[in-house]
C-alpha positions in Angstrom: -20.0 -55.8 34.0 -17.3 -57.7 35.8 -19.6 -58.5 38.8 -20.4 -61.3 39.8 -17.3 -62.9 38.3 -14.9 -60.4 40.0 -15.6 -59.6 43.6 -13.0 -57.2 45.2 -14.3 -58.0 48.6 -12.9 -61.5 48.4 -9.5 -60.2 49.2 -10.7 -58.0 52.0 -12.5 -60.6 54.1 -9.7 -61.2 56.6 -6.6 -59.6 58.0 -4.3 -62.0 56.3 -5.6 -61.3 52.8 -5.6 -57.6 53.4 -2.0 -57.7 54.4 -1.0 -59.9 51.4 -2.4 -57.5 48.8 -1.5 -54.2 50.6 0.0 -51.9 48.0 1.6 -49.3 50.3 3.5 -50.1 53.4 4.9 -47.7 56.0 8.2 -48.6 57.5 10.5 -47.0 60.1 13.1 -46.4 57.4 10.7 -44.0 55.7 10.7 -41.5 58.6 12.8 -38.6 59.8 12.2 -37.1 63.3 12.4 -33.3 63.7 13.9 -32.0 67.0 14.3 -28.5 68.4 17.6 -27.7 70.1 18.0 -24.9 72.7 20.8 -23.8 74.9 21.2 -24.8 78.5 21.1 -28.1 80.5 18.2 -30.3 81.5 15.8 -28.2 79.4 12.7 -29.9 78.2 10.1 -27.2 77.4 6.7 -28.5 76.2 5.4 -27.0 73.0 1.7 -26.3 73.9 0.4 -26.4 70.3 2.3 -29.6 69.5 1.5 -32.1 72.3 4.4 -34.5 72.9 7.0 -32.3 71.3 9.6 -30.2 73.2 12.3 -27.7 73.0 15.4 -29.6 74.2 18.8 -28.8 75.5 21.5 -31.0 74.0 21.6 -33.5 76.9 17.9 -34.0 76.7 17.9 -34.1 72.9 20.5 -36.8 72.9 18.2 -39.0 75.0 15.4 -38.6 72.4 17.8 -39.3 69.6 18.9 -42.5 71.3 15.2 -43.6 71.4 14.9 -42.7 67.7 17.9 -44.8 66.9 16.7 -47.7 69.0 13.4 -47.7 67.2 15.2 -48.0 63.9 14.4 -44.6 62.6 17.4 -43.7 60.4 17.6 -39.9 60.9 16.7 -36.7 62.8 16.5 -33.2 61.5 17.7 -30.4 63.8 16.2 -26.9 64.2 17.9 -24.4 66.5 16.7 -21.7 68.9 19.6 -19.4 69.6 20.2 -17.4 72.8 20.4 -14.1 70.8 19.2 -12.8 67.5 20.4 -10.0 65.2 19.7 -8.7 61.7 22.1 -11.1 60.0 21.3 -14.2 62.0 24.9 -14.7 63.0 24.2 -17.5 65.4 23.0 -19.6 62.5 26.6 -20.0 61.2 28.5 -19.5 64.5 31.1 -22.2 65.1 29.8 -22.9 68.5 26.1 -22.2 67.8 23.3 -24.3 69.4 22.9 -26.6 66.3 26.6 -27.0 65.8 27.1 -28.0 69.4 24.1 -30.4 69.3 25.3 -32.1 66.2 28.6 -32.9 67.9 27.0 -34.3 71.0 24.5 -36.5 69.0 27.2 -37.8 66.7 29.5 -38.5 69.6 26.9 -40.6 71.4 25.1 -42.1 68.3 27.5 -42.0 65.3 25.3 -44.3 63.2 22.2 -42.0 63.5 22.0 -39.7 60.5 21.9 -36.0 61.5 20.2 -33.6 59.0 20.2 -29.9 59.7 17.7 -27.3 58.6 19.6 -24.4 56.9 17.7 -21.1 57.2 18.0 -17.8 59.0 14.5 -17.2 60.3 15.0 -18.5 63.8 18.2 -16.5 64.1 17.2 -13.1 62.8 15.6 -10.5 65.0 13.1 -9.7 62.2 12.1 -13.4 61.7 12.6 -13.5 58.0 14.6 -16.2 56.1 17.0 -13.7 54.5 18.7 -10.4 54.9 16.3 -7.5 55.0 16.9 -4.2 53.2 14.2 -1.8 54.1 11.2 -4.1 54.1 12.4 -6.3 51.2 14.2 -9.6 51.4 17.6 -9.4 49.6 17.8 -12.8 47.9 21.4 -12.6 46.6 22.9 -11.1 49.7 21.4 -13.9 51.7 23.0 -16.7 49.7 26.5 -16.4 51.2 25.1 -16.6 54.8 23.1 -19.7 53.9 26.2 -21.3 52.5 28.2 -20.4 55.6 25.5 -22.0 57.7 25.5 -25.2 55.7 29.3 -25.4 55.8 29.3 -24.8 59.6 26.8 -27.6 60.1 28.8 -30.0 57.9 32.1 -29.2 59.7 30.3 -29.9 63.0 29.5 -33.4 61.8 26.1 -33.1 60.0 25.4 -35.9 57.5 23.1 -33.8 55.3 22.0 -30.2 55.0 18.5 -29.1 54.2 18.0 -25.5 53.0 14.4 -24.3 53.7 14.7 -20.6 53.0 13.4 -20.6 49.4 15.9 -18.1 48.1 16.6 -18.5 44.4 20.0 -20.0 43.7 20.8 -21.3 47.2 21.4 -24.9 46.2 24.1 -23.8 43.8 25.7 -21.5 46.4 25.6 -24.2 49.1 26.9 -26.9 46.8 29.8 -24.8 45.7 30.7 -23.8 49.3 30.6 -27.4 50.5 32.8 -28.6 47.6 35.3 -25.8 48.2 35.7 -26.9 51.8 36.3 -30.6 50.8 32.8 -31.5 51.9 31.6 -32.8 48.5 30.3 -35.9 50.2 27.6 -34.0 52.1 24.3 -34.3 50.3 21.7 -31.5 50.1 18.0 -32.1 50.8 16.4 -29.2 49.2 13.0 -27.8 50.3 12.2 -27.6 46.6 8.5 -26.9 46.7 7.8 -25.1 50.0 4.5 -23.4 50.1 3.5 -20.3 52.1 1.2 -22.2 54.3 -1.0 -21.6 57.3 -0.1 -25.1 58.4 3.2 -23.8 59.8 1.6 -22.0 62.7 2.6 -24.3 65.6 6.2 -24.6 64.2 6.7 -20.9 64.5 5.8 -21.2 68.2 8.2 -24.1 68.5 11.1 -22.4 66.8 10.3 -18.8 67.8 10.5 -17.9 64.1 7.5 -15.8 63.3 8.3 -12.8 61.0 8.1 -9.5 62.9 6.5 -7.7 59.8 4.7 -8.9 56.8 4.8 -12.5 55.8 6.8 -14.9 53.6 4.7 -14.8 50.4 7.5 -13.1 48.4 9.7 -16.1 48.7 7.6 -19.1 49.7 5.2 -20.6 47.0 1.6 -19.6 46.4 -0.6 -22.5 47.5 -2.6 -22.3 44.3 0.4 -23.1 42.0 1.3 -26.6 40.8 3.3 -26.0 37.6 5.6 -23.6 39.5 6.5 -26.4 41.8 7.8 -28.4 38.9 9.9 -25.4 37.8 11.2 -24.8 41.3 12.1 -28.4 41.7 13.8 -28.5 38.3 16.0 -25.6 39.3 17.1 -27.3 42.5 17.8 -30.6 40.7 20.0 -28.7 38.1 21.8 -26.9 40.9 22.8 -30.1 42.6 20.1 -31.2 45.1 20.3 -34.8 46.1 16.9 -35.1 47.7 13.9 -32.9 46.8 11.2 -32.0 49.3 7.6 -30.9 49.2 6.3 -29.0 52.3 3.6 -29.3 53.6 2.5 -32.8 52.8 -1.2 -33.4 53.3 -2.6 -30.4 51.4 -0.1 -31.0 48.6 -0.3 -34.8 48.0 -0.9 -34.0 44.3 2.4 -32.1 44.2 4.3 -35.0 45.8 2.8 -37.3 43.1 3.6 -35.0 40.2 7.2 -34.4 41.4 7.8 -38.1 42.0 6.6 -38.8 38.4 8.7 -35.9 36.9 12.1 -36.4 38.7 14.3 -39.4 39.2 15.5 -38.4 42.7 14.4 -39.3 46.2 11.4 -37.3 47.2 10.8 -36.2 50.8 7.6 -34.8 52.2 7.2 -32.8 55.4 4.2 -33.7 57.5 4.2 -30.3 59.2 3.3 -29.0 62.6 -0.2 -27.9 61.7 -1.0 -31.4 60.3 0.3 -32.9 63.5 -1.5 -30.4 65.8 -4.9 -31.0 64.2 -4.7 -34.7 64.7 -3.5 -34.4 68.3 -6.2 -31.8 69.1 -9.0 -34.0 67.7 -7.6 -37.0 69.5 -7.6 -35.1 72.8 -11.2 -34.0 72.3 -12.2 -37.6 71.6 -13.3 -36.8 68.0 -10.9 -39.2 66.2 -8.8 -42.3 66.8 -5.4 -40.6 66.8 -3.4 -43.7 66.2 -5.4 -44.8 63.2 -5.5 -41.3 61.7 -1.7 -41.0 62.2 -1.0 -44.2 60.3 -3.6 -43.4 57.6 -2.0 -40.0 57.2 1.5 -41.3 56.8 0.3 -44.0 54.4 -1.3 -41.4 52.2 1.9 -39.4 52.0 3.9 -42.6 51.1 1.2 -43.6 48.6 1.5 -40.2 46.9 5.1 -40.9 46.2 7.2 -39.8 49.1 10.3 -41.9 49.7 10.9 -40.3 53.1 8.6 -38.4 55.5 9.7 -35.8 58.0 7.1 -36.2 60.7 6.6 -35.4 64.4 4.8 -38.7 64.6 8.0 -40.6 63.8 8.6 -42.0 67.3 4.9 -42.7 67.9 4.5 -44.4 64.5 7.7 -46.5 65.0 6.4 -47.7 68.3 3.1 -48.6 66.7 4.8 -50.5 63.9 7.0 -52.3 66.4 4.0 -53.4 68.6 1.7 -54.4 65.7 
Protein backbone atom coordinates (compact mmCIF):
# COMPACT_ATOMS: atom_id res chain seq x y z
CA UNK A 1 0.00 0.00 0.00
CA UNK A 2 1.26 3.46 -0.88
CA UNK A 3 -0.49 5.11 2.07
CA UNK A 4 0.76 6.73 4.28
CA UNK A 5 3.82 7.55 2.15
CA UNK A 6 1.67 8.89 -0.69
CA UNK A 7 -1.19 11.18 0.29
CA UNK A 8 -3.06 12.60 -2.74
CA UNK A 9 -4.84 15.11 -0.51
CA UNK A 10 -1.58 17.00 0.01
CA UNK A 11 -1.98 18.58 -3.43
CA UNK A 12 -5.67 19.37 -2.89
CA UNK A 13 -5.41 21.28 0.37
CA UNK A 14 -5.53 24.79 -1.11
CA UNK A 15 -6.55 26.63 -4.27
CA UNK A 16 -2.99 27.35 -5.34
CA UNK A 17 -1.99 23.68 -5.27
CA UNK A 18 -5.15 22.58 -7.06
CA UNK A 19 -4.51 25.10 -9.82
CA UNK A 20 -0.87 24.03 -10.16
CA UNK A 21 -1.67 20.34 -10.73
CA UNK A 22 -4.87 20.79 -12.75
CA UNK A 23 -4.71 18.48 -15.77
CA UNK A 24 -7.51 19.90 -17.93
CA UNK A 25 -8.10 23.60 -18.48
CA UNK A 26 -10.97 25.28 -20.30
CA UNK A 27 -10.07 28.36 -22.30
CA UNK A 28 -12.10 30.77 -24.43
CA UNK A 29 -10.16 29.51 -27.45
CA UNK A 30 -11.84 26.11 -27.02
CA UNK A 31 -15.34 27.46 -27.66
CA UNK A 32 -17.61 28.15 -30.64
CA UNK A 33 -20.90 30.02 -30.14
CA UNK A 34 -23.98 28.83 -32.10
CA UNK A 35 -26.34 31.59 -33.29
CA UNK A 36 -29.73 31.48 -35.04
CA UNK A 37 -30.28 33.93 -37.93
CA UNK A 38 -33.74 35.07 -39.05
CA UNK A 39 -35.01 37.62 -41.55
CA UNK A 40 -36.11 41.08 -40.52
CA UNK A 41 -34.80 43.99 -38.47
CA UNK A 42 -34.51 44.38 -34.72
CA UNK A 43 -35.70 40.80 -34.16
CA UNK A 44 -34.66 39.10 -30.93
CA UNK A 45 -37.09 36.26 -30.30
CA UNK A 46 -36.43 34.34 -27.06
CA UNK A 47 -36.26 30.56 -27.39
CA UNK A 48 -38.41 29.32 -24.47
CA UNK A 49 -36.70 25.93 -24.08
CA UNK A 50 -33.23 27.52 -24.21
CA UNK A 51 -33.18 30.39 -21.70
CA UNK A 52 -30.76 33.12 -22.77
CA UNK A 53 -30.77 32.09 -26.44
CA UNK A 54 -32.56 33.92 -29.26
CA UNK A 55 -33.55 33.90 -32.90
CA UNK A 56 -31.81 37.01 -34.22
CA UNK A 57 -32.10 39.28 -37.23
CA UNK A 58 -28.70 40.13 -38.67
CA UNK A 59 -28.47 43.54 -36.95
CA UNK A 60 -29.06 41.91 -33.56
CA UNK A 61 -26.87 38.92 -34.36
CA UNK A 62 -23.96 41.20 -35.21
CA UNK A 63 -24.25 42.75 -31.73
CA UNK A 64 -23.97 39.31 -30.13
CA UNK A 65 -21.09 38.43 -32.45
CA UNK A 66 -19.28 41.59 -31.35
CA UNK A 67 -19.57 40.47 -27.72
CA UNK A 68 -18.33 37.01 -28.70
CA UNK A 69 -15.28 38.57 -30.32
CA UNK A 70 -14.63 40.96 -27.43
CA UNK A 71 -14.65 38.04 -25.00
CA UNK A 72 -11.96 36.31 -27.07
CA UNK A 73 -14.14 33.47 -28.39
CA UNK A 74 -12.67 32.71 -31.83
CA UNK A 75 -15.74 31.62 -33.80
CA UNK A 76 -19.49 31.44 -34.22
CA UNK A 77 -21.54 28.87 -36.12
CA UNK A 78 -24.64 30.08 -37.95
CA UNK A 79 -27.99 28.36 -38.36
CA UNK A 80 -30.67 29.90 -40.58
CA UNK A 81 -34.45 30.18 -40.37
CA UNK A 82 -35.74 31.10 -43.83
CA UNK A 83 -38.88 33.07 -44.69
CA UNK A 84 -40.20 30.24 -46.85
CA UNK A 85 -39.66 26.49 -47.22
CA UNK A 86 -40.10 24.06 -50.11
CA UNK A 87 -39.39 20.39 -50.89
CA UNK A 88 -35.86 21.12 -52.16
CA UNK A 89 -34.84 23.61 -49.48
CA UNK A 90 -33.92 26.22 -52.08
CA UNK A 91 -33.38 28.97 -49.52
CA UNK A 92 -30.45 26.98 -48.12
CA UNK A 93 -28.37 27.75 -51.22
CA UNK A 94 -30.01 31.00 -52.35
CA UNK A 95 -27.43 33.70 -53.06
CA UNK A 96 -29.31 36.14 -50.86
CA UNK A 97 -30.52 33.66 -48.24
CA UNK A 98 -30.69 34.54 -44.57
CA UNK A 99 -27.38 32.84 -43.69
CA UNK A 100 -25.61 34.24 -46.74
CA UNK A 101 -26.67 37.79 -45.88
CA UNK A 102 -25.78 37.35 -42.22
CA UNK A 103 -22.31 36.06 -43.07
CA UNK A 104 -21.63 39.22 -45.07
CA UNK A 105 -22.82 41.51 -42.30
CA UNK A 106 -20.81 39.75 -39.60
CA UNK A 107 -17.63 39.65 -41.70
CA UNK A 108 -18.08 43.30 -42.67
CA UNK A 109 -18.29 44.36 -39.00
CA UNK A 110 -15.93 41.82 -37.41
CA UNK A 111 -13.61 40.42 -40.08
CA UNK A 112 -11.35 38.71 -37.53
CA UNK A 113 -14.17 36.58 -36.09
CA UNK A 114 -14.31 33.17 -37.73
CA UNK A 115 -17.73 32.39 -39.18
CA UNK A 116 -18.64 28.71 -39.53
CA UNK A 117 -21.90 27.69 -41.18
CA UNK A 118 -24.09 24.68 -40.64
CA UNK A 119 -24.70 22.97 -43.99
CA UNK A 120 -27.99 21.08 -43.97
CA UNK A 121 -31.45 21.28 -45.55
CA UNK A 122 -33.72 20.43 -42.59
CA UNK A 123 -34.56 24.02 -41.63
CA UNK A 124 -35.27 24.90 -45.28
CA UNK A 125 -37.42 21.98 -46.43
CA UNK A 126 -41.16 21.92 -45.88
CA UNK A 127 -40.92 18.28 -44.77
CA UNK A 128 -38.16 19.01 -42.23
CA UNK A 129 -35.78 16.27 -43.35
CA UNK A 130 -32.10 16.79 -44.11
CA UNK A 131 -32.32 15.56 -47.69
CA UNK A 132 -34.57 15.23 -50.72
CA UNK A 133 -37.63 13.09 -50.05
CA UNK A 134 -38.84 10.55 -52.58
CA UNK A 135 -42.08 9.06 -51.31
CA UNK A 136 -41.22 8.70 -47.64
CA UNK A 137 -37.56 7.85 -48.21
CA UNK A 138 -34.57 10.20 -48.04
CA UNK A 139 -32.65 10.11 -51.35
CA UNK A 140 -29.02 10.23 -50.24
CA UNK A 141 -27.32 10.71 -53.61
CA UNK A 142 -29.80 13.25 -54.98
CA UNK A 143 -29.21 15.36 -51.85
CA UNK A 144 -25.43 15.63 -52.27
CA UNK A 145 -25.50 18.26 -55.01
CA UNK A 146 -27.78 20.52 -52.97
CA UNK A 147 -25.53 20.23 -49.94
CA UNK A 148 -22.51 21.12 -52.07
CA UNK A 149 -24.36 24.11 -53.55
CA UNK A 150 -25.21 25.26 -50.02
CA UNK A 151 -21.60 24.99 -48.87
CA UNK A 152 -20.33 26.88 -51.93
CA UNK A 153 -22.91 29.65 -51.45
CA UNK A 154 -21.80 30.07 -47.83
CA UNK A 155 -18.14 30.19 -48.78
CA UNK A 156 -18.79 32.72 -51.54
CA UNK A 157 -20.66 34.88 -49.03
CA UNK A 158 -17.56 34.92 -46.83
CA UNK A 159 -17.83 31.92 -44.49
CA UNK A 160 -14.48 30.79 -43.10
CA UNK A 161 -15.51 27.15 -42.64
CA UNK A 162 -18.47 24.96 -43.59
CA UNK A 163 -19.92 22.24 -41.37
CA UNK A 164 -22.16 19.60 -43.00
CA UNK A 165 -24.53 18.12 -40.41
CA UNK A 166 -26.91 16.15 -42.66
CA UNK A 167 -25.31 12.69 -42.27
CA UNK A 168 -25.73 11.79 -45.96
CA UNK A 169 -23.08 9.30 -47.07
CA UNK A 170 -20.45 10.88 -49.33
CA UNK A 171 -21.26 14.49 -48.63
CA UNK A 172 -17.73 15.49 -47.58
CA UNK A 173 -16.34 14.31 -50.93
CA UNK A 174 -19.07 16.18 -52.80
CA UNK A 175 -18.56 19.40 -50.84
CA UNK A 176 -14.77 19.22 -51.06
CA UNK A 177 -14.93 18.77 -54.81
CA UNK A 178 -17.42 21.60 -55.28
CA UNK A 179 -15.37 24.01 -53.16
CA UNK A 180 -12.18 23.13 -55.02
CA UNK A 181 -13.86 23.61 -58.41
CA UNK A 182 -14.92 27.11 -57.35
CA UNK A 183 -11.36 28.07 -56.32
CA UNK A 184 -12.35 27.75 -52.67
CA UNK A 185 -9.83 25.07 -51.76
CA UNK A 186 -8.76 27.15 -48.74
CA UNK A 187 -12.15 26.65 -47.05
CA UNK A 188 -11.97 23.88 -44.41
CA UNK A 189 -14.74 21.39 -43.68
CA UNK A 190 -15.83 20.62 -40.13
CA UNK A 191 -17.72 17.38 -40.57
CA UNK A 192 -20.43 16.22 -38.18
CA UNK A 193 -18.75 12.85 -38.46
CA UNK A 194 -20.47 10.94 -35.64
CA UNK A 195 -23.89 12.53 -35.27
CA UNK A 196 -26.33 10.41 -33.29
CA UNK A 197 -30.12 10.31 -33.59
CA UNK A 198 -30.61 11.85 -30.18
CA UNK A 199 -33.50 13.01 -28.03
CA UNK A 200 -31.15 15.74 -26.77
CA UNK A 201 -31.87 17.78 -29.92
CA UNK A 202 -35.42 18.65 -28.86
CA UNK A 203 -34.92 22.33 -27.95
CA UNK A 204 -32.85 22.95 -31.09
CA UNK A 205 -35.73 21.85 -33.29
CA UNK A 206 -37.84 24.55 -31.68
CA UNK A 207 -35.03 27.09 -32.11
CA UNK A 208 -34.42 26.26 -35.77
CA UNK A 209 -37.98 25.24 -36.66
CA UNK A 210 -36.55 22.04 -38.11
CA UNK A 211 -38.62 19.16 -36.74
CA UNK A 212 -39.41 16.51 -39.38
CA UNK A 213 -43.03 16.51 -40.53
CA UNK A 214 -43.14 12.72 -40.73
CA UNK A 215 -41.09 9.90 -39.28
CA UNK A 216 -37.72 10.64 -37.74
CA UNK A 217 -34.03 10.76 -38.70
CA UNK A 218 -33.01 7.25 -37.69
CA UNK A 219 -32.34 6.21 -41.29
CA UNK A 220 -29.45 8.66 -41.57
CA UNK A 221 -28.34 9.73 -38.08
CA UNK A 222 -26.49 7.16 -35.98
CA UNK A 223 -27.96 4.64 -33.55
CA UNK A 224 -27.05 5.77 -29.99
CA UNK A 225 -26.06 2.18 -29.14
CA UNK A 226 -23.21 2.04 -31.68
CA UNK A 227 -19.57 2.93 -31.04
CA UNK A 228 -17.59 1.01 -33.68
CA UNK A 229 -19.82 2.54 -36.33
CA UNK A 230 -18.69 6.00 -35.16
CA UNK A 231 -15.11 5.03 -35.98
CA UNK A 232 -16.14 3.86 -39.45
CA UNK A 233 -18.21 6.99 -40.09
CA UNK A 234 -15.36 9.23 -39.00
CA UNK A 235 -12.80 7.30 -41.06
CA UNK A 236 -14.95 7.86 -44.16
CA UNK A 237 -15.09 11.61 -43.57
CA UNK A 238 -11.34 11.82 -42.93
CA UNK A 239 -10.64 9.94 -46.18
CA UNK A 240 -13.05 12.23 -48.04
CA UNK A 241 -11.22 15.37 -46.92
CA UNK A 242 -12.65 16.59 -43.61
CA UNK A 243 -10.38 19.01 -41.75
CA UNK A 244 -12.17 18.83 -38.39
CA UNK A 245 -14.28 15.91 -37.14
CA UNK A 246 -17.21 16.34 -34.77
CA UNK A 247 -19.11 14.22 -32.29
CA UNK A 248 -22.70 15.25 -31.54
CA UNK A 249 -24.11 15.26 -28.84
CA UNK A 250 -21.26 15.60 -26.37
CA UNK A 251 -22.24 14.56 -22.83
CA UNK A 252 -23.89 11.18 -23.56
CA UNK A 253 -21.03 10.38 -25.97
CA UNK A 254 -17.88 11.29 -24.04
CA UNK A 255 -16.62 7.77 -24.70
CA UNK A 256 -16.99 8.35 -28.44
CA UNK A 257 -15.09 11.65 -28.23
CA UNK A 258 -12.28 9.84 -26.42
CA UNK A 259 -12.12 6.96 -28.90
CA UNK A 260 -12.15 9.24 -31.93
CA UNK A 261 -9.45 11.46 -30.45
CA UNK A 262 -7.27 8.40 -29.89
CA UNK A 263 -7.97 6.98 -33.35
CA UNK A 264 -7.56 10.04 -35.62
CA UNK A 265 -4.89 12.68 -35.90
CA UNK A 266 -7.25 15.56 -36.66
CA UNK A 267 -8.83 18.28 -34.51
CA UNK A 268 -11.93 16.94 -32.75
CA UNK A 269 -14.98 19.09 -32.10
CA UNK A 270 -17.86 18.21 -29.78
CA UNK A 271 -21.31 19.76 -29.78
CA UNK A 272 -22.69 20.50 -26.31
CA UNK A 273 -26.22 20.41 -27.68
CA UNK A 274 -29.46 22.20 -26.86
CA UNK A 275 -30.87 19.49 -24.59
CA UNK A 276 -27.71 19.43 -22.50
CA UNK A 277 -27.90 23.21 -22.17
CA UNK A 278 -31.65 23.18 -21.41
CA UNK A 279 -31.35 20.59 -18.62
CA UNK A 280 -28.75 22.65 -16.78
CA UNK A 281 -30.69 25.88 -17.23
CA UNK A 282 -33.94 24.29 -16.06
CA UNK A 283 -32.34 22.79 -12.96
CA UNK A 284 -30.65 26.10 -12.22
CA UNK A 285 -33.96 27.99 -12.47
CA UNK A 286 -35.58 25.51 -10.08
CA UNK A 287 -32.74 25.97 -7.60
CA UNK A 288 -31.71 22.32 -7.88
CA UNK A 289 -28.12 22.92 -9.05
CA UNK A 290 -25.45 25.60 -9.11
CA UNK A 291 -25.70 26.40 -12.82
CA UNK A 292 -22.32 28.12 -13.10
CA UNK A 293 -20.42 25.25 -11.50
CA UNK A 294 -22.29 22.60 -13.49
CA UNK A 295 -21.64 24.56 -16.70
CA UNK A 296 -17.88 24.65 -16.12
CA UNK A 297 -17.78 21.03 -14.95
CA UNK A 298 -19.65 19.99 -18.09
CA UNK A 299 -17.32 21.86 -20.43
CA UNK A 300 -14.29 20.50 -18.56
CA UNK A 301 -15.57 16.94 -18.97
CA UNK A 302 -15.93 17.43 -22.73
CA UNK A 303 -12.42 18.86 -22.99
CA UNK A 304 -11.03 16.09 -20.77
CA UNK A 305 -12.60 13.46 -23.03
CA UNK A 306 -10.50 14.80 -25.91
CA UNK A 307 -12.39 17.62 -27.62
CA UNK A 308 -10.17 20.32 -29.07
CA UNK A 309 -13.12 22.65 -29.62
CA UNK A 310 -16.59 22.78 -28.11
CA UNK A 311 -19.68 24.14 -29.80
CA UNK A 312 -21.73 25.34 -26.86
CA UNK A 313 -24.59 27.72 -26.08
CA UNK A 314 -22.69 28.40 -22.85
CA UNK A 315 -19.80 30.03 -24.76
CA UNK A 316 -20.55 33.64 -23.79
CA UNK A 317 -21.49 32.76 -20.22
CA UNK A 318 -18.42 30.56 -19.77
CA UNK A 319 -16.11 33.18 -21.29
CA UNK A 320 -17.43 35.78 -18.86
CA UNK A 321 -16.89 33.37 -15.98
CA UNK A 322 -13.32 32.70 -17.07
CA UNK A 323 -12.66 36.43 -17.48
CA UNK A 324 -13.99 37.25 -14.03
CA UNK A 325 -12.32 34.35 -12.23
